[in-house]
N, C-alpha and C positions, 0 to 999 in steps of 0.2 A: 504492498501500501504505502509505502515512500515517506513514512511519516516511523522511523525507526524514533528513538531514543530523544522522541515531543509526548507536547502537555496538546489533551483534544476534547471534542466534545463530543458527545456523544446520542444520539436522539431515534426514536419509531422501536427502540427496544421492548421484547416485551422475558423477562417480564419486565414493568414502568419501574421499577429505583433505578436500575439505571440509570434513566436516562435524566436528560440536563449536567450532566456531574463534566466535571473534566483527570480523563483518565489517564496519565504515562501510558506510554504505549511502551515492552519490550524489543527491548537493543532484538530479538529474532522476525525476523518476518514475519510477516499474519500470523501474532498474534498480542494479548496484552496484557497487562498487567496491571492491579491497581488498586490501593486502598479507597473505603469508606466505610465511616460510621455505623452503617446495619451493613450485612450480609443479605443484599433483593437474594439470595439463591438462586441454580441455579440461570447458563441460558436458553435458551429454548428456540429462537429466533426474529430476523429484519435486524431495519439497525443499518446508519451511515453517523459515517464518521467526520467531523469537520477538522481541520482543522484550525482556530484560535487565528485573529486577525493579529497583526504585529510591522513593527513601522520603529523606521532607526530616525534613536529622538539624537537632534542637537549636540542633546549637550551630555554630559559623560559625568559616568555615574557617580565617583571623586565632590563632584558640583554637589551632582540634589542637593542637599541641604543650601544650597545657594539662590536655588525656586521655588517661585512666589506665579502665584494664577488667579486668576479668572477669570469665570465660562462664564456665556449668556447666548441661549439655544446654542445649534451647532458651532461653537468659536471659540478655543479658550487661548486668555490672552500671557500673552505669557511674557514675564521677563524675571533676569538673574545674571544682574551691574554689580561693577564697569563690562565684566570681558566674554558677554555674550549678547547678542544683537537682538531687538530685542523678538519674538517671533508671536505665531497664534499652529494652534494645532488647528485646520478643518476639516468637518468634515460634510460630506457629502451622501457616505450612501453605509451602507453594513459595512462592507471591506473596498471603499473608497477612502480612507485619511492622510490628508498632506500640508507639509510643515511650515511653516512659508519662514519669511521679512515680515514684519508689522509694521516694514515704511511706511512714513500718513505725507502727507499734500501738506505746502503752511506752516512747517514745523514739527514738534514747538523749538518755539527761538528764543534763548537766552536774547539778556537784557539792548536794547538800543544802544550799537557804538556809540560809547559815552569821551571817547576822546580826537575833541572840540579838529586837532588837529589830523586828524588820522582819514583823510581821507584812502578812495577807490575808483580807482581809474579802469571798467571791463571795454577794452579793445573791440566789443562790437556786441550788442544790443539784444539780439539771436543768438543762431547755432553754439553748438557741440565744439568742447575741447578749445573755447575760449578766455588768454591773456587780462587774472585781474592785476592791476599792479596797486602798490597797494605808498601814500608817501613813503617816500625814502627813509632808511631807519627804521623804519617803526616793526611793533614787535605783530603780525595778526596770520600769517600764519604756521600749523606744526603740521605734524604728521599724520597725527591725529588725527585732520578735521578730512584730511578724505577720504567723503562720502557723507559728511555734511552739506547741511542745504546753506545756501548765500544766501539772499534776499537781499536786494538795492533797490531805493527808487531817485526818481529824476524828474522831470517834466513839471510844463509849467498846467495846465492839475498838474500835481504828485503824483505819483499811481507805481505801485510796484513789481520787480519781476526776482523773478530766481530760479534757480538754475542747482546744480551739485557739483562741487566739491571734485573733481580725479585723478589734480594731479598740486601739488605742494613743492616750488623751486625754490625758495628762500621763504624768509622770513618774514620778508615783502611780498613775494609775486606764486599770482597763483592759476590755478585752472582752469575753469569751473564747462555743466554743458547746462545750455539755460532751459526750461522749462516751461516756464510763462517769461515772454518777454519782454526791454523797456522798449519806453517809448526812443529815446537813446543813450547814450553810452559817453555820457561828459563822466567827468568824476564826481562821483557825490561823500559827503559826507553820513546819507542814512543809510543806514547800511546796520543792514544783523546777520546772527551765524547759526545755525540748529540747534538744539544744548544736545543730540546723541549721536554719532558715527555711523549707529548698526555694524558695526565692527567685530569682530567672534576677535577675541584674542588678548596681548600687552598692546594695546593704540587704539582698542576699546574703550568707548566715553558709552553706556547706557545705563539705562535705569534703574536702578535700586531694587523698585512697586509696584505691583500697579493694584488697580482697580475703577469700581460699574462703580459709580456713581453720580444720583439729579438726571441717567441717561445721557452721561459725562466720559466715556475713558478716562485712568488718569492716570499718568506716570509722576513716580517720586526719584523725587531725585538723581542729583550725577555730581560725576568728578567733582567737576569744579562749585558747579549751585548742591552742594551735598540737604541743601536745610532747605530746598523749592522743592514747585511742582505742580505742573501744570493739566488741563482740562484737553477733550476736545472740543468742536463745537457741541453746542443738544443735536442727539439726535446724527453727526454725524464723522464717528472713531477715527476716518481715517485724512480725516483737517483739523489742526489744529494753532487753523488764523486767530493772530490778536486782534484783525483790522479785518476790514475788506481792503480785496487789492485797489481799489480804488479810492474808500475810503475808508473814516475811522468805522471802527469797529459797531455793533449790539448791544447786550442783552447776549444773545442765544450763539454767539465767539467763544475759541478758548480763551480757558482762563493761564494761566503763568501770575506767577503766585513766592513768594520767601513769606517764610514763617520768619525768619533770618538772618541778617548780617555776616550773625558766626560764620565762620567759617567746618568749629572746630564741635556745632551742631549737626550732629546727621541723621538722616529720615530713613525709619531701618524696615516697618511695613506701614501695608497703608488695611483699611479695610474699611469700606462702607457699612456702616450703621442707620438704622429707619429711621436718625434725625437729622447723624450727622458719618460726616468721615474722617475717624478716628486714625490716624495720626499715628508709629508706636516711633517716641527718642530716647539715650540715654538717658534720663532726667525724666522721663514723667512717658501720657501721653497726650494729641491733642486731638478735642473739635473743633472741626470742623464745616462752617453749613454760610446757607446765607443770611444776614444779617438780617433782624427784626427777626427774623422764623419765615422769613422772604421765600420762596426760593438761591441760591446759589445759582449767580452771575459774575461776572467782569465786575459792573456797580454791586454787587451783592456781595457782601462775602464777609466773616467775623473768621475769628478761629481762639476759640479758650485753652484755659488748661482742665484738664478730667483728667486727671488723671496725674501725682505731682512722685507716684515709682512710677525707675528707673522699668524702661521695658528690656529685652535680649533684642536680639535680632532675629528674630524664630518667628513666622507665620503669629494673629491668630486666631482664634477659631471667633463666630459667628451663633448666635445659640436664639433665634428671635428675634426678641430686645435687646441681652447681654451679648454682652463683647466681655469675653477671654484673653487674658497677656501670659509669653510670661514674664519674669520680675529679673533682672538681668541679673540680678546669680541667679540664673538661672531654677533655682533650688527649689520658690514659692510660684503660683498661681492665682490672677489676680484677676476678681469678677468685674463690671462693668454695666449700670443700667441707668439708667436719663429717670431723674426723679419731678417729676407734674411740682415740685411743693417745690423747692427749689431752685425747678432749676435749672439742674447742676448731671455731675455724676457721680454719687458716691459707689464710692474705693471698696470692697470686700478680701479680702484676705482668708482665701480657701480652706490653706494650710493649717490654719488655727490647731485646727481640733488632728490634725495627723501630720506629725510634721516627720515618719518616719515611713509616708511616699516617697519625699525627696531623698530619700540618703543617696541616687545616683544623682547625677543632672538632667533637664527633663530638655529633651533636645527639639521637641516634637507636638503638635493639640493638634487636636480634631472629633472631629463634635455628626456622631450616628441620629439623625431623626430618627431612624425609622428601626424594630417596630414599636421602640421606645426608647426618651435622650437623653443618651448617656454620651457628656465627655471622656476622650482618651486624650491619653499621655504617653510619649514615648519619649522612657529613659538612655542617659544613653548608657547602661549594662544592659540592654537590650528589653530590660521588663515592660 
């Protein structure tokens, strides 16, 4: 049957106790070995064998702990920065799945150029492999910028164009392939570069975490901006434009938000709750939501400390309206739940009466809602 020493799923067998089971085929062709909780009895007749669908992962097994993900429908978005590009896994049928780099149009971008004396001069307003020169002696381009988007604006009225950097010659010279053309190719000081370069490996600069909240896809933390987060346009997960291509943006456009300018503060994970987007840091948990209870938008955004107990760099778990996260020491699990009376998030230590459960550090959390709600925690010793 060609499935020697493989794991298969069986169906249509009499007796039915075999059906739906994962059975390991023996090394001798034409026979199988199996281990079931209860012996269904001797094989009688019929049955089909199907090899489980498998797909090659772009992530090395040693880096699985870096992976954070969020699913919507048949798509799972992954973040494992900085050394892995943003990715998504798409299911189109039971036997058709595909990994792809989750590249986006229009950003997300780092803050606009704040170096008033640094201008960029594209050799053309459109086309591929176009040379872009910066003011002599400036430091604009680096090897890690290959793969980033570069957006420039000029013209009257001002209009934005952008493309992808495909080569860096030196600190003030690069080349780009235009995606959206410029009105002309005069030099401009109004430009910005995308946050992520969607490149794997040592030169990668990619997000630490991903979340879906309020109809937007969010990416969390980059190498240069470890305390920032970015959202897509509302309902457009592939578009992070913080502005209209020709005019100033409105509240449907993407959000670029820095929690603090202190680069020593790192955002570790993000998880969508019922009322807020929770973000973990080494000093506590932050709740991000729309101002005054309104929908979150570029013009309506506020953040406050939800818990003053530092978090570990391990993805949390959500159970209905409760958030569970591992503290920085990896020895305690805390629970947050919104309190309408105080309009805050009281924090409770779940290990107070069970200190023995964290004799080995806690390395992973997961919540199973069926058949009844259970919060699972995996320890470093495997238990």
